[in-house]
C-alpha positions as CSV (number, residue, x, y, z in Angstrom):
1,M,-18.6,-17.9,4.6
2,L,-19.3,-17.4,0.9
3,L,-20.8,-13.8,1.6
4,F,-17.8,-13.3,4.1
5,L,-15.1,-13.8,1.2
6,K,-17.2,-11.5,-0.9
7,Y,-17.1,-8.7,1.5
8,Y,-13.4,-9.3,2.5
9,S,-12.3,-9.3,-1.3
10,D,-14.6,-6.1,-1.9
11,V,-12.9,-4.3,0.5
12,N,-9.6,-5.1,0.4
13,K,-9.0,-4.0,-3.1
14,Y,-8.7,-0.8,-2.3
15,N,-7.2,-1.6,0.9
16,L,-4.2,-3.5,-1.6
17,L,-4.2,-0.1,-3.5
18,I,-3.3,1.8,-0.8
19,S,-0.1,-1.4,0.9
20,I,1.2,-1.0,-2.9
21,A,1.2,2.6,-3.3
22,L,2.8,3.2,-0.1
23,L,5.5,0.1,-1.1
24,L,5.9,1.7,-4.6
25,T,6.8,5.3,-3.2
26,G,10.0,3.9,-1.6
27,Q,8.6,2.8,1.7
28,S,9.6,-0.6,2.9
29,L,7.3,-3.7,3.5
30,S,7.1,-3.5,7.1
31,V,5.4,-0.2,6.2
32,S,2.9,-2.0,4.1
33,A,2.2,-4.8,5.9
34,V,0.9,-1.9,9.1
35,S,-0.8,0.2,6.9
36,F,-2.4,-2.9,5.1
37,C,-3.9,-3.8,8.9
38,S,-4.6,0.1,9.5
39,V,-4.5,3.2,7.8
40,G,-5.2,1.0,4.9
41,M,-8.0,-0.7,5.9
42,I,-10.3,1.7,7.6
43,A,-9.2,3.9,4.3
44,S,-11.0,1.1,2.5
45,F,-14.2,0.7,5.4
46,V,-14.8,4.2,4.2
47,I,-14.0,4.0,0.8
48,Y,-16.4,0.8,0.4
49,R,-19.6,2.8,2.7
50,Y,-19.2,6.0,0.0
51,Y,-19.5,4.0,-2.9
52,Y,-21.6,0.4,-2.0
53,N,-23.3,1.4,1.0
54,I,-26.1,-0.1,-0.7
55,Q,-24.7,-3.4,-0.1
56,Y,-24.8,-4.0,3.7
57,Y,-28.5,-4.2,3.4
58,F,-27.5,-7.7,1.1
59,Y,-25.2,-9.0,3.9
60,A,-27.7,-7.9,6.6
61,N,-30.1,-10.3,5.1
62,A,-28.0,-12.8,4.6
63,G,-27.6,-11.9,8.0
64,L,-24.0,-10.5,8.5
65,S,-24.2,-7.4,10.3
66,K,-21.8,-4.8,9.3
67,I,-19.6,-4.7,12.9
68,K,-19.9,-8.2,12.3
69,L,-18.4,-8.3,8.9
70,M,-15.6,-5.5,10.1
71,T,-14.8,-7.3,12.7
72,Q,-14.1,-10.0,10.7
73,V,-12.1,-8.1,7.7
74,A,-10.1,-6.2,10.8
75,A,-9.1,-9.9,12.3
76,V,-7.9,-11.1,9.9
77,N,-6.2,-8.3,8.5
78,T,-3.7,-8.0,11.2
79,I,-3.8,-11.8,11.5
80,L,-1.5,-11.9,7.6
81,S,0.0,-8.6,9.0
82,M,1.6,-9.7,11.6
83,L,2.4,-12.9,9.6
84,I,4.0,-10.4,6.7
85,L,6.0,-9.1,9.3
86,L,7.5,-12.3,11.3
87,L,8.3,-13.6,7.6
88,I,10.5,-10.6,6.9
89,R,12.0,-10.0,10.3
């Protein structure tokens, strides 16, 4: 569980930067929330893989595959985005 939280925080650093940049450019909070669970998430996976691809061996040795990590991050981000969208409506 701690390894997943480490991966989640490392990947979402980039995702938060993208989503906050959209928010600061005059977009609404709903656009930022949708970006957090779609385009920003995909971009953060690509950026993380480009810079930290060797880290996936660390997670694989602990029994966590790349697909499993990405799926769990996508699920958590989607749930968080839906909650944000429900709260602002």
